[in-house]
N, C-alpha and C positions, 0 to 999 in steps of 0.2 A: 477556551479555558485551559485546555491541556497544554497548549503552547506557553501560556503565561505561567504555568506551574513548573515548567522545565527550568529549574534554577539549581545552582550549586547547593548541596546539602539536602535537597528534597529526596524522599524515597519514591520508588516507582509506585508504591501503594498510595502515597499522597497525590501523585499525579493522576492515578486512576480515580481517586475519590473526587477530585475536581471535575473530571469528565462525567462521572456517574451522577453527581449531584446536579450538574447543569442539565443533563438530559432529562432527569426526572422532573426538575423544576419547570422545564419547558413543556411538560405534558406528554413526553415521549417515553419510550421504553428502551433501556440499554440492551440491544439485541444480542450482543456477545455474551452477556451474563447468562450462564447456564447452557450455552450452545455446545452440544456434545460434551458437556461437563466443564466447559471453560469457566473459571471462577471469578471473572471480573468483567467490568464494563468495557475495558479497553485493553488491547495488547500494547505493552510498553517494552520496547526492545532497545538494548543499549550496546553500542559499539559493534562487536562481531555478531550480535544477535540481529538477524535480518528481519524476522517476523515472529509473531505469536509469543512474545515474551510475557510471562505471567508476572503481574505486579506483586511486589513483596517488600522485603526489608532493604533491598539494595539501594544504596545512596548514590545519586549521580553527582559527579564532580566537574569542575571546570576542565575542559578538554574533551569531555565525552560528547557523543552524539546520541540522540534519543529519538526513536520512532514511536509515534502514537498512531494506532490503527483502531478505528471504532466504527460501530454500526448503531443506528438508532431507528426504531420503528415508530412512525407517526401516522395515525389514522389508517393503519393497515399496510403501509408501504415502508420499505427499508431503504435507508441511505447509508452509504459506506464510503469512508474516506480515510486517508492516512497522510502523514507528513513526517519528515525527519528534521530535527532541530538541533543546533549546537548549544552546549552548555558553556557559557562564557566564551573565552578565546580558544578556538580549536586549530588543528593543523591545517596547512594549505591543502593537503590531500583530502581531509575531511570536508573542507569547504567545497572543493571541486566535486567531490562525490555527491554531496547534497544537491549542488546546482545542476549537475548532469542528470541525476535521477529525476529531479523535478522537470527539467526541460524535455527529457525523453518522453514524458507523458504528453506534452504539447506537440511533440513530433508525431506521436501516434495519433493524437486527436485530429490531425490534418486529414486522416484517412477515415474518420468516423462519419461517413456520409453514405447515402444510398448509392449503389453502384459499385462500391468497394466491398471487399470481403474481410472477415475477421483477421485473417493472417496478414493482410496489408498493414494493419495497425501494429502487430507484433514485429513485422519486418522493419518498419520505420523506427520503432523503439530500439531494436537490436543494432541496427546500423548506426544510430546516433551514439548509443552507449559505447559500442566497440570502437568507434572512431576516436573516442576520448580515452581509450586504454583500459576501460573497465569491462566487466562481464555481467550477463543477465542470467538470473536463476532459471533453470529448466524444470525443477521439480514442482514449482507452484506457479499458478497462472491467475489472470483476471477471470471475470465471470459475468454472466447475466445476473440481473437483480430485479426484484419487484415486490411481490408479497412475501417472497422468501429471500433469505440473505444470499444464497447461492443457487442460481438458476442457469439453464442453458442460454447461450453457448459458452464454452470455455474461451477465454481471450488470452492466448499466449503473448508473452513479451519478447518473442523471438520468432523466427521463420521456421516452422516445423518441416520435417522431412516430407518429400512429395507424396509418399504413400499414405500420409495422414490428411491429404487435401480433401477427402470426402467429409471431413469434420470441419470444413471451412465455409460456413454459411455466408450468404450475401447479406449485407446490412440493409435494413428496410426501415422506413419511417415508423416511429412508435416504439422501437426497441430501446430498452434501458440496459446499459452494460457498465461494468467497472473496468477501467484501464488502470493497471497498478504495477508499474515497473518496480522490480525488486533487483537491486544492483549491488554487485560486490566489487570492492577495490582490487581484489585478487582473482582467484579462480572461482567459478560459479558452483562448484560442488559444496553441498551442505550436509549437516548432520542434525539429528533431533536429540535434544538433551534428555536426560532420564525422566524429566517431568512429563514427557510425552507431547509437549507443545512447542517449546522454544527451539527455533531453527537457527543454527549458528553456521558461519562459514567454516568449512573443513580446515582451511589454512589460517583461520582466526584473523583474516583481514577484515576491514570495516565493511559494514553493509548498510544500505539505505533503502527506503521504501517511500513511494509517493502514489496517491490514489485519489480518484474522484469517480463519482457516479455521473454518467452522462446519458442524455437522451438523443437518439437519432431523430432528426427532423428531416424535412424535405430540402433543407439548406445546410447551414452551419450547425454543428452539434451544440446542444445546450448543456452547460455544466450545472448539475443539480446540487452539488456539494463543492466546497472549496476550502481546502486546508489553508490556514492562515500563512501568508508569506513570512519570510524571515524579517 
C-alpha cells in the first residue's frame, strides 16, 4: 500500500496514512507509532534522508526517491521491512542506488544460515555495495526481532573491527533477524536533523534502505516479510 501511494504530488503524511490504515484494517498494530515518541506508523524518507523520516506536509515529486520503513505487530510478534522507490522517472544514479541496495540484502542473505556468524552477513553486504562505488552506513545497523521490535543481536551491514568480534554470535535455527542495508551514494557519514529522528547524509548525497525480517532455518533462510518490488 505504501508503494502504491508513492506518486508525484503526494505528501509523506498521505503515504503514511495509506500504510497505517492498511495495517489496522488487517488486524495488526502499527508498531512504529509511539515507539520512543515516534509520531507515525511508518518512517518516510526522501532523497538524502536515509532513514527515520517523519511523515508530514512534504510533497514528493517526479525524480525523488522515497523510502518507506515500517513495523507491524500481529498476534504478539513484530515484522519489520523497508523499501526505496522512485517517483516517476529518476536519475540513473538513483536507479542504480536502489537496485544495489536491494541486491545487497540478498548478498547478505546468502550467509544467513547455521554455521555462519552475524558479521558474515554484514561483510557480504559491504563488499557488494562498495564494489559498486557506494557506501554503507556505520551508525545504524540491523537487529534481532520477535516480540520486541529491536532485540539482540545487532546485525551490522559492514565488517566491524576485529576487537568487536566478541559481539559476533553464531547463527542458529530459530533466530529471527532483520537484515537492512542502508546505503549512501556518497560518503557514509550522517547527521540527525533537529526533529531528533530524520537521518540525512552529511554530504547530502542520495540514500536508500531495504529491509526484511528473516527466519534462520536448518537450511535456506525464510523471508517473513517482502517489500514490493519496483
